[in-house]
Legacy VTK file of the C-alpha trace (Angstrom):
# vtk DataFile Version 3.0
C-alpha trace
ASCII
DATASET POLYDATA
POINTS 83 float
-3.962 21.213 -12.946
-7.446 19.756 -12.423
-8.295 16.249 -11.869
-10.116 14.083 -14.548
-13.828 13.989 -14.184
-15.110 10.634 -12.657
-15.111 7.780 -15.239
-12.509 9.110 -17.675
-9.812 6.666 -17.540
-8.976 7.104 -13.803
-7.139 3.924 -12.391
-6.618 4.964 -8.564
-7.668 7.657 -6.387
-4.487 9.906 -6.954
-4.412 8.970 -10.666
-4.874 12.612 -12.245
-2.915 14.569 -14.750
-0.975 16.053 -11.709
-0.517 12.821 -9.928
-0.365 9.979 -12.300
3.548 10.342 -13.366
4.371 10.272 -9.983
2.299 7.327 -8.917
3.354 5.209 -11.968
6.017 3.249 -10.328
3.119 1.560 -8.238
1.580 0.215 -11.334
4.882 -0.968 -12.928
5.403 -4.469 -14.038
7.960 -4.766 -11.205
5.835 -3.247 -8.618
2.996 -5.757 -9.655
5.245 -8.732 -9.577
6.431 -7.677 -6.172
2.831 -7.257 -4.791
1.944 -10.755 -6.062
5.217 -12.455 -4.146
4.452 -10.436 -1.028
1.009 -11.825 -1.173
2.333 -15.239 -1.579
4.497 -14.698 1.352
1.664 -13.431 3.428
-0.760 -16.226 2.549
1.928 -18.771 3.280
2.265 -17.380 7.083
-1.489 -16.652 7.521
-1.070 -12.741 7.421
-2.550 -9.864 5.839
-0.452 -7.787 3.621
-1.151 -4.792 6.135
0.251 -7.062 9.125
3.203 -8.534 6.886
4.214 -4.727 6.138
4.263 -3.778 9.809
5.818 -6.554 10.933
8.659 -6.267 8.452
9.149 -2.515 9.296
9.319 -3.131 13.239
11.995 -5.791 12.783
14.347 -3.522 10.646
17.398 -1.963 12.748
17.075 1.660 13.138
13.491 2.265 12.540
12.304 3.957 15.730
9.013 5.125 14.275
6.281 3.603 12.213
3.581 5.901 10.566
0.347 4.111 9.734
-2.006 5.078 7.005
-5.314 3.846 6.541
-8.565 4.240 4.167
-11.049 2.869 6.600
-11.662 2.738 10.533
-11.686 -1.161 10.099
-8.227 -0.821 8.594
-6.886 1.153 11.202
-8.237 -0.805 14.100
-6.561 -4.089 12.569
-3.429 -2.241 11.930
-3.340 -1.121 15.416
-3.798 -4.588 16.692
-0.193 -5.540 15.607
1.672 -2.624 16.352
LINES 1 84
83 0 1 2 3 4 5 6 7 8 9 10 11 12 13 14 15 16 17 18 19 20 21 22 23 24 25 26 27 28 29 30 31 32 33 34 35 36 37 38 39 40 41 42 43 44 45 46 47 48 49 50 51 52 53 54 55 56 57 58 59 60 61 62 63 64 65 66 67 68 69 70 71 72 73 74 75 76 77 78 79 80 81 82
């Protein structure tokens, strides 16, 4: 399968005919509502969403490894500061 050409209804960097159905869960109503709730929680405690997610993961029993992903050098540097 080939990706749609730029500007033809793409909603995200992986949203192509091959990936669109797989990533729907991230664009669904419940996922968007959860993101708004997480954003409010992060703002309440003066954390970025990235920091909130890293701290949450590191506090879980049984988590021995945390794999970090980033889309920029700045985001990676920010995330590594918390880990």
